[in-house]
N, C-alpha and C positions, 0 to 999 in steps of 0.2 A: 494567758493571750492577751496579745495586744494588737487592737485593729484599730481601723478608722480608714480615712480616704487619704490618698495617697499625700508624703511631704508633709504630715503634722507632727511627727516623732513618735512614730511607735518603735522605730528601731532604735531610736536612743532610749527610751524608757523601758524595754526589753534587756538590752544590754545594762543598763543602771539598774536595772531589776535584780537579773543574775548576779551582776558585781557585788551588790549587798548581801543578797542570798549567802554567796560563798564566803564573804566575811563574817557571815552568822556561823558558821561552819558547815554549810550544807554544801552536798555533792552538786552542781548545777550545771544543766546543759543547755544554751540559747541556740534557737535555729530560725533559721529560714526557708521558706520555700518559692522566694519571688525570684523571677530571675533578674530581678534589677535590686536585687539585696543590697544593704550598704554594710552588713556586719563588719564587710573585711575592713571596709575606710575607717569605720566607729574605734575598731581592735588595731588598726595600723599595722594587720596579718593578712597574707592572701589564703583566705581557707573556702573557696568556692572550688565545690566538688572533691575535698580532701578528707571528707567522712569528720568526725569531732578532733578539732586543735584544741589543746590543753594552752588558754590565756594565762592563767597564774594559777596558783592552788587551789583545787576543789572547783575552778571555772573551766568549762569546755564551750566552744561555739563551734555551729557548723551550716555551711549553704550546701545546700541541698542541689545536686547536678540532674535535672530530670534526662537528659539526654543519655548519661551513663544508665539511667534505670531502664530506660526502653531498651537499649542495647542488652542488659542483665535478662529482660523479660523475654526478648526475643530467642536469647542463647538458650533460655530454660525452655520455651515451646518448640525447639528444634530438637533437644533431647529429650522430651517428653515423647514428641513423633517418634524418635529413633528407638527409644526404650518400647514404647506401646508396641509399633507393629514391627519392630526387631527388623530395621533398617540398616545399611552402612550409611547411607546419607539421605538429605534429606531432599525429592523431588522438585525439580526446578521450579515446578508450576505453582507448590508449596511457599517457595523461597519468595516467590512473586508476591504473594499471598500477605505474608507476611510482613513483608516491605510495604506492600499498599497499607496493611492495618496499623502499622507503626507510623505512616504518615497523617491519620486522621488525625484532627485538630485536638478532640477528646483525649488521644492517647497520652497525649503530654499530661494533662490534668489527672488522669489515671495514676502514672506513673509517680507525681507528685503524691498522690495520697497515698500510695502503698506505701511511699517512702515515709511518710508522715506515721502510716500505722507501724511500721517496722522500728522506726525511732520510740516511738509510747511504748509498744506492747513487750518491749525488751526489761524495762525498769532497772535500768542500768545507775539511772540517776535519782536522787530526793526530790529536787524540783527540772520539770520541763520546761523553759520559757519560751512559748511560740510568736514568733514575728510573722504574724499574717500578712498576706498580700493584701491589696487596698478591698475594700466591703465587697464588693462585687463577685470579684472571686472567690472571695473568702466565704461568702455565703454558699456557693456554688460547691467550694469545698467538702464544707460543714453539711451541705446536703446530702454529699456521695455517700457517706454510710448507711443514711435509711434508704438510698437509690440502690446501693447495690445489696441490701440485706433483703428488700424487699424483691429483686429480682434472683438473686442465689436461693429464697425460699422456692419461687416459681418452678426455676429451672431444676432445683433438688427436687420437690412433688413430684415434675416430671419425668424425671428420672427412674424415682421411685415405683410409680406407675406404670411404667414401660417394664421394669425390673420381674413385677409381678407377672407380666406376659412371655417370661423370658425362660420358661424350665423345661422346654423341651431336652429331653434328654439325648443330644447330639453332638458331636466334637464341634461343631461350627457353633451351635447356641452356648454351649460352655465356654468356648473362647470369648464370644459377643459378651455373656456375661461377667466375663473377668475385666474385659474393658469398661463394661458400664460400672462395675465397683470401683476400675482407676477413677474413672471419671467422679462419679460419686464421692471418692474420698476426699478428691482434689477440691471437690466443690464446700463440702463441710469445709475442708481445713481454711479456705478464703473464708467463708463465713464467721468461722472463728475467730477469726483475726479480726473482720471489721466489727463484729461483734465486742470485742473486749475494748479495740480501741474506742468505740463507740460508747461505751459505757463509762470508760475514763472522760471523754470529751464534756459528756453530759452530766457528770456526775458532781453535787455543788460541794460535798464532802474533800472533791482530789480537785478540781478545776474552777478557776475565777475568769472571767472574760473581762477585760478594761476597754471602754472605747475611749480612743486616744482625740481630742476636739481644743479647736482654737475659738475664742471667741468674734466668729463673724457669722454673719445672716445664712450664707448657704450653705457653709459647714452643720449649722444647727438644725437646719431642715434635713439636711442630707442623714443626721446623726439620729433623729426621731425616727425615720422610715427604717432606716436598717435595725433600730434597738428592737420593732415592732416585729419586723423577719427574724430575727436570731432567737428573739422568743416563742418563734414559731416552732424553730431547730431543737429548743430545750439547750441552748446554751446558755449557762447559769452566768447572766450579766451581774457582775461584783460590782460596779461601779465607774463615775467617769474621771478621766482627768484634763484639766485644763492647761494651755499648754501656750506659751508665748505675752503671758500677758504684761503689758506693759506699767511698769511700776510708776506709782502716782508721785512718787517724790521725783521725777521727770519735770511737774510741771511747776516745783520749786525754782527751777533753774530757766534761764534762757532759751528755750526751745522752739524751733520753727511752728508757724499756725499751722501746719499739717499735720503736724507730730501731735499737737494738744487737740486737734478737732480728733486725730484718731484714739486717743486716749478717752476723749469725753463719748465718741462710739463705742469703744469698748465697754465702759460703762454701763449702756444700754445692754449689751448685748450678755455683760455678767450678771448682770439682775435677772434676765431670762432665763439664765442658766441655775441661779439660783432658786429660782419660782419653780422652773419645772424640774429640776433633779434634788435639789435641797442638801441632805446629807451625803447623796450618793454619789457627789462630788467629792473624791477623798484628796486632793491637790489641786492648789492653781499654783502652776510651775512660772516662774519669771521668764520672759525673753532675755537669754544669756548676751554676753556682749561677743563671743565668738559660736563657731560649731562644736558641737560634742564630738571629740577625737581622741581617741589616746588616755590610756586609763585616770589619768590625774583631772582630765575635764570627765569622763564617765564618775568617777569617785564624788565630784562636786555634786552632780544634777543627783547622785543616789543621796547623800546627805541632804539635799534639799527635798526630794520625795519621800525620804523615811526617815530623817531623824531631825526632820525643821530647821535644818543649818542654811 
């Protein structure tokens, strides 16, 4: 997983890492849940809402469309109502409720989280490169596994307690017990999915989270705060990548005073980063002369990150 403030290079590093791993012979999926994701721009392919799209041999990319997942969820709810109560059509008032619930702000986050669970638990690839949304939203998504698990645990316990009192031998009660069994089965299924994905995301043997930062004061402060919060959710922080480092070689040329001042300032922040994170800084990536788009530039960035080129 690559995370950090918006616009620092998370998506480019995700793409370059996926490219490099695919070149090593691994099956790789790089995916994003950010509605403003730029994987499409970087790979120069239309990816949004199309599922995994093959970019090259052993490399696939995907941009999740939350709206399509919300519609699919609505369809599942309708079908379960029809199956459970033997109805031919969903009553109008229930339709209104489904529409209202789907419009809640939390529904999009839930749909996106569910999409991530779908992607991760299938296990179809050797590596999953998760291009996270900006830090605030990323913390929310990562915390949802714990929130959901606690909520479902309580609901399941209540359902099980209710079923203990539901043993009167009547046709009505027998039907109700059957309905309760269906609800419990559904809750346990959801809990298993969430538990599986949560274990993967917090397993230090399987998952690594990398902070992306640039040598600027506000970014350093935000990264410090976020790292503390991420640790509270048991996210395995594997290291830091410093992006957009201006090369000292520029000082040997005739450069404008403002650029010289910027390089001097960067030295201060880079010293601070070295003192704070030491060997946890895995790469210092230079400012490139153009945006990273297309496979040639992605390959160049992968070489800088992983091959020291």
